[in-house]
PyMOL Python script that loads the backbone (N, CA, C, O; Angstrom):
from pymol import cmd

cmd.read_pdbstr("""\
ATOM      1  N   MET A   1       0.772  -1.111   0.027  1.00  0.00           N
ATOM      2  CA  MET A   1       0.035  -0.008   0.003  1.00  0.00           C
ATOM      3  C   MET A   1       0.706   0.956  -0.004  1.00  0.00           C
ATOM      4  O   MET A   1       1.659   0.890   0.773  1.00  0.00           O
ATOM      5  N   SER A   2       0.572   2.323  -0.859  1.00  0.00           N
ATOM      6  CA  SER A   2       1.338   3.465  -1.029  1.00  0.00           C
ATOM      7  C   SER A   2       0.816   4.624   0.158  1.00  0.00           C
ATOM      8  O   SER A   2      -0.305   4.765   0.646  1.00  0.00           O
ATOM      9  N   ASN A   3       1.706   5.157   0.337  1.00  0.00           N
ATOM     10  CA  ASN A   3       1.366   6.283   1.499  1.00  0.00           C
ATOM     11  C   ASN A   3       1.298   7.760   0.648  1.00  0.00           C
ATOM     12  O   ASN A   3       1.115   8.803   1.276  1.00  0.00           O
ATOM     13  N   GLY A   4       1.457   7.763  -0.790  1.00  0.00           N
ATOM     14  CA  GLY A   4       1.510   9.063  -1.463  1.00  0.00           C
ATOM     15  C   GLY A   4       0.180   9.792  -1.411  1.00  0.00           C
ATOM     16  O   GLY A   4      -0.793   9.197  -0.949  1.00  0.00           O
ATOM     17  N   SER A   5       0.082  10.888  -1.799  1.00  0.00           N
ATOM     18  CA  SER A   5      -1.166  11.520  -1.915  1.00  0.00           C
ATOM     19  C   SER A   5      -1.769  11.690  -3.481  1.00  0.00           C
ATOM     20  O   SER A   5      -1.110  11.971  -4.482  1.00  0.00           O
ATOM     21  N   ASN A   6      -2.921  11.487  -3.413  1.00  0.00           N
ATOM     22  CA  ASN A   6      -3.793  11.624  -4.526  1.00  0.00           C
ATOM     23  C   ASN A   6      -4.281  12.929  -5.090  1.00  0.00           C
ATOM     24  O   ASN A   6      -4.783  13.102  -6.200  1.00  0.00           O
ATOM     25  N   ALA A   7      -4.020  13.957  -4.006  1.00  0.00           N
ATOM     26  CA  ALA A   7      -4.594  15.207  -4.256  1.00  0.00           C
ATOM     27  C   ALA A   7      -4.434  16.099  -5.510  1.00  0.00           C
ATOM     28  O   ALA A   7      -5.061  17.117  -5.805  1.00  0.00           O
ATOM     29  N   GLY A   8      -3.569  15.551  -6.089  1.00  0.00           N
ATOM     30  CA  GLY A   8      -2.859  16.221  -7.467  1.00  0.00           C
ATOM     31  C   GLY A   8      -4.063  15.635  -8.462  1.00  0.00           C
ATOM     32  O   GLY A   8      -4.844  16.351  -9.088  1.00  0.00           O
ATOM     33  N   LEU A   9      -4.046  14.419  -8.469  1.00  0.00           N
ATOM     34  CA  LEU A   9      -5.053  13.908  -9.363  1.00  0.00           C
ATOM     35  C   LEU A   9      -6.586  14.184  -9.151  1.00  0.00           C
ATOM     36  O   LEU A   9      -7.418  14.317 -10.049  1.00  0.00           O
ATOM     37  N   ALA A  10      -6.787  14.240  -7.913  1.00  0.00           N
ATOM     38  CA  ALA A  10      -8.172  14.804  -7.908  1.00  0.00           C
ATOM     39  C   ALA A  10      -8.512  16.263  -8.285  1.00  0.00           C
ATOM     40  O   ALA A  10      -9.655  16.500  -8.676  1.00  0.00           O
ATOM     41  N   GLY A  11      -7.619  17.241  -8.200  1.00  0.00           N
ATOM     42  CA  GLY A  11      -7.394  18.641  -8.433  1.00  0.00           C
ATOM     43  C   GLY A  11      -7.578  18.473 -10.193  1.00  0.00           C
ATOM     44  O   GLY A  11      -8.476  19.032 -10.823  1.00  0.00           O
ATOM     45  N   GLY A  12      -6.676  17.711 -10.715  1.00  0.00           N
ATOM     46  CA  GLY A  12      -6.877  17.397 -12.253  1.00  0.00           C
ATOM     47  C   GLY A  12      -8.204  17.179 -12.681  1.00  0.00           C
ATOM     48  O   GLY A  12      -8.713  17.854 -13.576  1.00  0.00           O
ATOM     49  N   GLY A  13      -8.872  16.139 -12.003  1.00  0.00           N
ATOM     50  CA  GLY A  13     -10.284  15.575 -12.333  1.00  0.00           C
ATOM     51  C   GLY A  13     -11.259  17.066 -11.989  1.00  0.00           C
ATOM     52  O   GLY A  13     -12.009  17.447 -12.888  1.00  0.00           O
ATOM     53  N   ALA A  14     -11.226  17.538 -11.211  1.00  0.00           N
ATOM     54  CA  ALA A  14     -12.114  18.680 -10.737  1.00  0.00           C
ATOM     55  C   ALA A  14     -12.139  19.744 -12.060  1.00  0.00           C
ATOM     56  O   ALA A  14     -13.155  20.206 -12.578  1.00  0.00           O
ATOM     57  N   ILE A  15     -10.745  20.001 -12.457  1.00  0.00           N
ATOM     58  CA  ILE A  15     -10.563  21.105 -13.509  1.00  0.00           C
ATOM     59  C   ILE A  15     -11.243  20.555 -14.868  1.00  0.00           C
ATOM     60  O   ILE A  15     -11.939  21.280 -15.579  1.00  0.00           O
ATOM     61  N   TYR A  16     -10.965  19.178 -15.161  1.00  0.00           N
ATOM     62  CA  TYR A  16     -11.540  18.594 -16.363  1.00  0.00           C
ATOM     63  C   TYR A  16     -13.181  18.658 -16.274  1.00  0.00           C
ATOM     64  O   TYR A  16     -13.945  19.111 -17.127  1.00  0.00           O
ATOM     65  N   GLY A  17     -13.510  18.069 -14.984  1.00  0.00           N
ATOM     66  CA  GLY A  17     -14.867  17.938 -14.897  1.00  0.00           C
ATOM     67  C   GLY A  17     -15.669  19.711 -14.899  1.00  0.00           C
ATOM     68  O   GLY A  17     -16.839  19.865 -15.250  1.00  0.00           O
ATOM     69  N   LEU A  18     -14.879  20.741 -14.499  1.00  0.00           N
ATOM     70  CA  LEU A  18     -15.370  21.959 -14.822  1.00  0.00           C
ATOM     71  C   LEU A  18     -15.606  22.626 -16.622  1.00  0.00           C
ATOM     72  O   LEU A  18     -16.394  23.347 -17.233  1.00  0.00           O
ATOM     73  N   GLY A  19     -14.215  21.735 -16.909  1.00  0.00           N
ATOM     74  CA  GLY A  19     -14.149  22.256 -18.217  1.00  0.00           C
ATOM     75  C   GLY A  19     -15.379  21.290 -19.083  1.00  0.00           C
ATOM     76  O   GLY A  19     -15.812  21.834 -20.099  1.00  0.00           O
ATOM     77  N   ILE A  20     -15.835  20.189 -18.809  1.00  0.00           N
ATOM     78  CA  ILE A  20     -16.756  19.625 -19.474  1.00  0.00           C
ATOM     79  C   ILE A  20     -18.306  20.261 -19.380  1.00  0.00           C
ATOM     80  O   ILE A  20     -19.233  20.163 -20.184  1.00  0.00           O
ATOM     81  N   PHE A  21     -18.237  20.886 -18.211  1.00  0.00           N
ATOM     82  CA  PHE A  21     -19.552  21.590 -17.939  1.00  0.00           C
ATOM     83  C   PHE A  21     -19.484  22.918 -18.749  1.00  0.00           C
ATOM     84  O   PHE A  21     -20.482  23.430 -19.258  1.00  0.00           O
ATOM     85  N   GLY A  22     -18.313  23.398 -18.823  1.00  0.00           N
ATOM     86  CA  GLY A  22     -18.366  24.708 -19.599  1.00  0.00           C
ATOM     87  C   GLY A  22     -18.296  24.382 -21.011  1.00  0.00           C
ATOM     88  O   GLY A  22     -18.722  25.238 -21.786  1.00  0.00           O
ATOM     89  N   ALA A  23     -17.914  23.479 -21.406  1.00  0.00           N
ATOM     90  CA  ALA A  23     -17.849  23.279 -22.878  1.00  0.00           C
ATOM     91  C   ALA A  23     -19.469  22.739 -23.372  1.00  0.00           C
ATOM     92  O   ALA A  23     -19.903  22.982 -24.498  1.00  0.00           O
ATOM     93  N   TRP A  24     -20.154  22.072 -22.457  1.00  0.00           N
ATOM     94  CA  TRP A  24     -21.505  21.768 -22.327  1.00  0.00           C
ATOM     95  C   TRP A  24     -22.548  22.952 -22.734  1.00  0.00           C
ATOM     96  O   TRP A  24     -23.427  22.986 -23.595  1.00  0.00           O
ATOM     97  N   VAL A  25     -22.115  23.886 -21.799  1.00  0.00           N
ATOM     98  CA  VAL A  25     -22.873  25.290 -21.847  1.00  0.00           C
ATOM     99  C   VAL A  25     -22.558  25.888 -23.137  1.00  0.00           C
ATOM    100  O   VAL A  25     -23.478  26.282 -23.854  1.00  0.00           O
ATOM    101  N   TYR A  26     -21.421  25.985 -23.475  1.00  0.00           N
ATOM    102  CA  TYR A  26     -20.900  26.547 -24.837  1.00  0.00           C
ATOM    103  C   TYR A  26     -21.723  25.582 -25.917  1.00  0.00           C
ATOM    104  O   TYR A  26     -22.790  26.056 -26.309  1.00  0.00           O
ATOM    105  N   PHE A  27     -21.454  24.669 -26.284  1.00  0.00           N
ATOM    106  CA  PHE A  27     -21.955  23.883 -27.217  1.00  0.00           C
ATOM    107  C   PHE A  27     -23.591  23.848 -27.295  1.00  0.00           C
ATOM    108  O   PHE A  27     -24.190  23.710 -28.361  1.00  0.00           O
ATOM    109  N   TRP A  28     -24.212  23.988 -26.066  1.00  0.00           N
ATOM    110  CA  TRP A  28     -25.577  23.508 -25.929  1.00  0.00           C
ATOM    111  C   TRP A  28     -26.169  24.974 -26.679  1.00  0.00           C
ATOM    112  O   TRP A  28     -26.967  24.980 -27.616  1.00  0.00           O
ATOM    113  N   GLN A  29     -25.615  26.119 -26.070  1.00  0.00           N
ATOM    114  CA  GLN A  29     -26.154  27.509 -26.792  1.00  0.00           C
ATOM    115  C   GLN A  29     -25.849  27.775 -28.149  1.00  0.00           C
ATOM    116  O   GLN A  29     -26.412  28.696 -28.743  1.00  0.00           O
ATOM    117  N   GLN A  30     -24.845  26.908 -28.794  1.00  0.00           N
ATOM    118  CA  GLN A  30     -24.826  27.041 -30.211  1.00  0.00           C
ATOM    119  C   GLN A  30     -25.597  26.196 -31.354  1.00  0.00           C
ATOM    120  O   GLN A  30     -25.598  26.346 -32.576  1.00  0.00           O
ATOM    121  N   ALA A  31     -26.304  25.181 -30.463  1.00  0.00           N
ATOM    122  CA  ALA A  31     -27.254  24.152 -31.214  1.00  0.00           C
ATOM    123  C   ALA A  31     -28.580  24.602 -31.464  1.00  0.00           C
ATOM    124  O   ALA A  31     -29.149  25.298 -30.623  1.00  0.00           O
ATOM    125  N   ASP A  32     -29.139  24.276 -32.540  1.00  0.00           N
ATOM    126  CA  ASP A  32     -30.475  24.917 -32.839  1.00  0.00           C
ATOM    127  C   ASP A  32     -31.532  23.573 -32.891  1.00  0.00           C
ATOM    128  O   ASP A  32     -32.698  23.687 -32.512  1.00  0.00           O
ATOM    129  N   ALA A  33     -31.092  22.557 -33.300  1.00  0.00           N
ATOM    130  CA  ALA A  33     -31.980  21.453 -33.885  1.00  0.00           C
ATOM    131  C   ALA A  33     -31.695  20.160 -32.855  1.00  0.00           C
ATOM    132  O   ALA A  33     -30.635  20.128 -32.231  1.00  0.00           O
ATOM    133  N   PHE A  34     -32.340  19.471 -32.760  1.00  0.00           N
ATOM    134  CA  PHE A  34     -32.330  17.968 -31.805  1.00  0.00           C
ATOM    135  C   PHE A  34     -31.129  17.161 -31.861  1.00  0.00           C
ATOM    136  O   PHE A  34     -30.644  16.785 -30.794  1.00  0.00           O
ATOM    137  N   TRP A  35     -30.480  16.785 -33.158  1.00  0.00           N
ATOM    138  CA  TRP A  35     -29.243  16.541 -33.393  1.00  0.00           C
ATOM    139  C   TRP A  35     -28.038  17.236 -33.106  1.00  0.00           C
ATOM    140  O   TRP A  35     -26.928  16.729 -32.941  1.00  0.00           O
ATOM    141  N   GLU A  36     -28.360  18.494 -33.059  1.00  0.00           N
ATOM    142  CA  GLU A  36     -27.105  19.404 -32.677  1.00  0.00           C
ATOM    143  C   GLU A  36     -27.011  19.341 -30.980  1.00  0.00           C
ATOM    144  O   GLU A  36     -25.918  19.367 -30.415  1.00  0.00           O
ATOM    145  N   TYR A  37     -28.261  19.258 -30.262  1.00  0.00           N
ATOM    146  CA  TYR A  37     -27.976  18.970 -29.084  1.00  0.00           C
ATOM    147  C   TYR A  37     -27.526  17.796 -28.641  1.00  0.00           C
ATOM    148  O   TYR A  37     -26.978  17.792 -27.539  1.00  0.00           O
ATOM    149  N   VAL A  38     -27.636  16.713 -29.285  1.00  0.00           N
ATOM    150  CA  VAL A  38     -27.075  15.457 -29.056  1.00  0.00           C
ATOM    151  C   VAL A  38     -25.703  15.763 -29.295  1.00  0.00           C
ATOM    152  O   VAL A  38     -24.834  15.442 -28.484  1.00  0.00           O
ATOM    153  N   TRP A  39     -25.430  16.419 -30.455  1.00  0.00           N
ATOM    154  CA  TRP A  39     -23.828  16.327 -30.832  1.00  0.00           C
ATOM    155  C   TRP A  39     -23.001  17.257 -29.880  1.00  0.00           C
ATOM    156  O   TRP A  39     -21.781  17.154 -29.755  1.00  0.00           O
ATOM    157  N   ALA A  40     -23.807  18.214 -29.191  1.00  0.00           N
ATOM    158  CA  ALA A  40     -23.141  18.922 -28.315  1.00  0.00           C
ATOM    159  C   ALA A  40     -22.854  18.394 -26.974  1.00  0.00           C
ATOM    160  O   ALA A  40     -21.985  18.807 -26.206  1.00  0.00           O
ATOM    161  N   ILE A  41     -23.714  17.398 -26.775  1.00  0.00           N
ATOM    162  CA  ILE A  41     -23.225  16.524 -25.293  1.00  0.00           C
ATOM    163  C   ILE A  41     -22.059  15.687 -25.679  1.00  0.00           C
ATOM    164  O   ILE A  41     -21.131  15.728 -24.872  1.00  0.00           O
ATOM    165  N   PHE A  42     -21.871  14.839 -26.865  1.00  0.00           N
ATOM    166  CA  PHE A  42     -20.760  14.414 -27.429  1.00  0.00           C
ATOM    167  C   PHE A  42     -19.380  15.343 -27.439  1.00  0.00           C
ATOM    168  O   PHE A  42     -18.268  14.939 -27.097  1.00  0.00           O
ATOM    169  N   GLN A  43     -19.664  16.505 -27.846  1.00  0.00           N
ATOM    170  CA  GLN A  43     -18.429  17.291 -28.171  1.00  0.00           C
ATOM    171  C   GLN A  43     -18.000  17.933 -26.655  1.00  0.00           C
ATOM    172  O   GLN A  43     -16.841  18.236 -26.371  1.00  0.00           O
ATOM    173  N   GLY A  44     -19.140  18.079 -25.752  1.00  0.00           N
ATOM    174  CA  GLY A  44     -18.701  18.673 -24.190  1.00  0.00           C
ATOM    175  C   GLY A  44     -17.778  17.409 -23.579  1.00  0.00           C
ATOM    176  O   GLY A  44     -16.789  17.602 -22.872  1.00  0.00           O
ATOM    177  N   LEU A  45     -18.238  16.176 -23.944  1.00  0.00           N
ATOM    178  CA  LEU A  45     -17.319  14.858 -23.180  1.00  0.00           C
ATOM    179  C   LEU A  45     -15.895  14.961 -23.907  1.00  0.00           C
ATOM    180  O   LEU A  45     -14.900  14.508 -23.341  1.00  0.00           O
ATOM    181  N   PHE A  46     -15.825  15.452 -24.938  1.00  0.00           N
ATOM    182  CA  PHE A  46     -14.754  14.783 -25.823  1.00  0.00           C
ATOM    183  C   PHE A  46     -13.910  16.335 -26.201  1.00  0.00           C
ATOM    184  O   PHE A  46     -13.025  16.230 -27.050  1.00  0.00           O
ATOM    185  N   TRP A  47     -14.122  17.567 -25.683  1.00  0.00           N
ATOM    186  CA  TRP A  47     -13.627  18.567 -26.143  1.00  0.00           C
ATOM    187  C   TRP A  47     -11.859  18.655 -26.224  1.00  0.00           C
ATOM    188  O   TRP A  47     -11.247  19.277 -27.093  1.00  0.00           O
ATOM    189  N   PRO A  48     -11.323  17.982 -25.254  1.00  0.00           N
ATOM    190  CA  PRO A  48     -10.003  18.072 -25.277  1.00  0.00           C
ATOM    191  C   PRO A  48      -9.538  17.421 -26.808  1.00  0.00           C
ATOM    192  O   PRO A  48      -8.812  18.002 -27.615  1.00  0.00           O
ATOM    193  N   ALA A  49     -10.049  16.289 -26.957  1.00  0.00           N
ATOM    194  CA  ALA A  49      -9.761  15.688 -28.374  1.00  0.00           C
ATOM    195  C   ALA A  49      -9.968  16.593 -29.394  1.00  0.00           C
ATOM    196  O   ALA A  49      -9.047  16.668 -30.208  1.00  0.00           O
ATOM    197  N   PHE A  50     -11.138  17.454 -29.609  1.00  0.00           N
ATOM    198  CA  PHE A  50     -11.332  18.061 -30.962  1.00  0.00           C
ATOM    199  C   PHE A  50     -10.219  19.153 -30.812  1.00  0.00           C
ATOM    200  O   PHE A  50      -9.652  19.563 -31.825  1.00  0.00           O
ATOM    201  N   MET A  51      -9.827  19.732 -29.321  1.00  0.00           N
ATOM    202  CA  MET A  51      -8.897  20.736 -29.486  1.00  0.00           C
ATOM    203  C   MET A  51      -7.549  20.361 -29.982  1.00  0.00           C
ATOM    204  O   MET A  51      -6.942  20.955 -30.873  1.00  0.00           O
ATOM    205  N   VAL A  52      -7.165  19.394 -29.372  1.00  0.00           N
ATOM    206  CA  VAL A  52      -5.719  18.775 -30.235  1.00  0.00           C
ATOM    207  C   VAL A  52      -5.818  18.600 -31.985  1.00  0.00           C
ATOM    208  O   VAL A  52      -4.972  18.876 -32.836  1.00  0.00           O
ATOM    209  N   TYR A  53      -6.981  18.121 -32.108  1.00  0.00           N
ATOM    210  CA  TYR A  53      -7.176  17.770 -33.385  1.00  0.00           C
ATOM    211  C   TYR A  53      -7.118  19.176 -34.384  1.00  0.00           C
ATOM    212  O   TYR A  53      -6.725  19.406 -35.528  1.00  0.00           O
ATOM    213  N   GLU A  54      -7.627  19.829 -33.477  1.00  0.00           N
ATOM    214  CA  GLU A  54      -7.816  21.324 -34.539  1.00  0.00           C
ATOM    215  C   GLU A  54      -6.596  21.976 -34.429  1.00  0.00           C
ATOM    216  O   GLU A  54      -6.282  22.740 -35.342  1.00  0.00           O
ATOM    217  N   LEU A  55      -5.644  21.779 -33.225  1.00  0.00           N
ATOM    218  CA  LEU A  55      -4.334  22.527 -33.177  1.00  0.00           C
ATOM    219  C   LEU A  55      -3.520  21.642 -33.838  1.00  0.00           C
ATOM    220  O   LEU A  55      -2.564  22.295 -34.254  1.00  0.00           O
ATOM    221  N   PHE A  56      -3.409  20.471 -34.150  1.00  0.00           N
ATOM    222  CA  PHE A  56      -2.695  19.822 -35.212  1.00  0.00           C
ATOM    223  C   PHE A  56      -2.886  20.121 -36.546  1.00  0.00           C
ATOM    224  O   PHE A  56      -1.942  20.110 -37.335  1.00  0.00           O
ATOM    225  N   SER A  57      -4.036  20.393 -36.881  1.00  0.00           N
ATOM    226  CA  SER A  57      -4.453  20.389 -38.156  1.00  0.00           C
ATOM    227  C   SER A  57      -3.829  21.995 -38.622  1.00  0.00           C
ATOM    228  O   SER A  57      -3.185  22.239 -39.642  1.00  0.00           O
ATOM    229  N   ALA A  58      -4.238  22.973 -37.541  1.00  0.00           N
ATOM    230  CA  ALA A  58      -3.431  24.202 -37.735  1.00  0.00           C
ATOM    231  C   ALA A  58      -1.980  24.210 -38.083  1.00  0.00           C
ATOM    232  O   ALA A  58      -1.494  24.783 -39.058  1.00  0.00           O
ATOM    233  N   LEU A  59      -1.432  23.616 -37.316  1.00  0.00           N
ATOM    234  CA  LEU A  59       0.019  23.285 -37.482  1.00  0.00           C
ATOM    235  C   LEU A  59       0.446  22.835 -38.624  1.00  0.00           C
ATOM    236  O   LEU A  59       1.380  23.389 -39.203  1.00  0.00           O
ATOM    237  N   GLY A  60      -0.167  21.779 -39.108  1.00  0.00           N
ATOM    238  CA  GLY A  60       0.006  21.327 -40.259  1.00  0.00           C
ATOM    239  C   GLY A  60      -0.101  21.819 -41.826  1.00  0.00           C
ATOM    240  O   GLY A  60       0.375  21.297 -42.834  1.00  0.00           O
ATOM    241  N   GLU A  61      -0.849  22.940 -41.680  1.00  0.00           N
ATOM    242  CA  GLU A  61      -0.924  23.553 -42.800  1.00  0.00           C
ATOM    243  C   GLU A  61       0.005  24.593 -43.121  1.00  0.00           C
ATOM    244  O   GLU A  61      -0.073  25.179 -44.200  1.00  0.00           O
TER     245      GLU A  61
END
""", "prot")
cmd.dss("prot")
cmd.show_as("cartoon", "prot")
cmd.util.cbc("prot")
cmd.orient("prot")
């Protein structure tokens, strides 16, 4: 059993969780139709992957 602290990991999870809620609010406000709302939920969960993809796309051009 380890005596190490997991406080840093918990803090990172909290920041990621806040990011998810913020992304949901942003994407939800941009949606106009049912399937756009469904897509907004998906985007809210996976926004870091979209961000990294867009970053690499911009660097590759």
